[in-house]
C-alpha positions, 0 to 999 in steps of 0.5 A: 450425537447431540454432543458432536453437533454441539462441538462442531458448532463451537469451532471457529468458522473459516473465513475465506477472502471472498467472505469477509463478513462486511469488510468492504472490498476494494473497488475496481479503480482502486485495484487498477491504480495498484496494478498500474503503480506496481507495473510502473515500479517493476520496470525500474527495480534493481534485480534484487528487489520485487514489487507485490500488491496486497502482500502482508508485511509484519515488521514487528507486532503489527501486520500491514497489507500495503496496496503496493510494496517494494521489497528486497527479494526473499524466500518468505511466502506468507508475509514479509518481515524485513523493511520495504523500500516503499509502501504505497497506499491507495485510499478508499473507505478506510481513509483515517486508518491509512492517513493517521494510523498506518503512516504513524506506525510505518514511521515507527518501524522505519519505512523510508518511503511512503506514497499515498494515492487519493482517487477521490481527491485525484492526488498523490503525496510522496513522503520520506522519513526524516531523521526524527522518524516523521514523514516529510512530504517531498512531492504532491501531484494533483489533477484538480489542483492548480498548484500541484503538477499532474506528473513528476519524477518520484524517488523511492530510494532505489531509483526514480519513476515518472508518475503521471497521475492522469495515467494512474487515475484515469478510469478509461 
């Protein structure tokens, strides 16, 4: 009997999404921004493309979970293994990882379009991958910046959408 208990205690504990052992969960505003962007993009997509929030993308050795991802329709259910048309990151507690690590890795695997939304600083940056595999900022929106507009038409390779930062970030 003692050996059975001992063996059971050595089994890895199953981790559930709701019990992530100290990993901070996204705030309500973060999730609201993701949903609003996904809704905005979905209304403009060609029929062979879809948009998801928080779905895994594994193009090579690394696996990512962009906040919003536009991708070609697939039968894959666990993770997407192609290259998305667009990945959107909404900054929260892991700002360095998104701004440095993810964007570097996204560029290395050929993600052509990337947007970064910053609720804290009330801005959005849109990037396009250049021929030399580095991102070039093609648009900057801001609510607290006199030089950046609050809204603009943003392209993501499959079309353009009018993004109004006030509608994305407004908590009301």
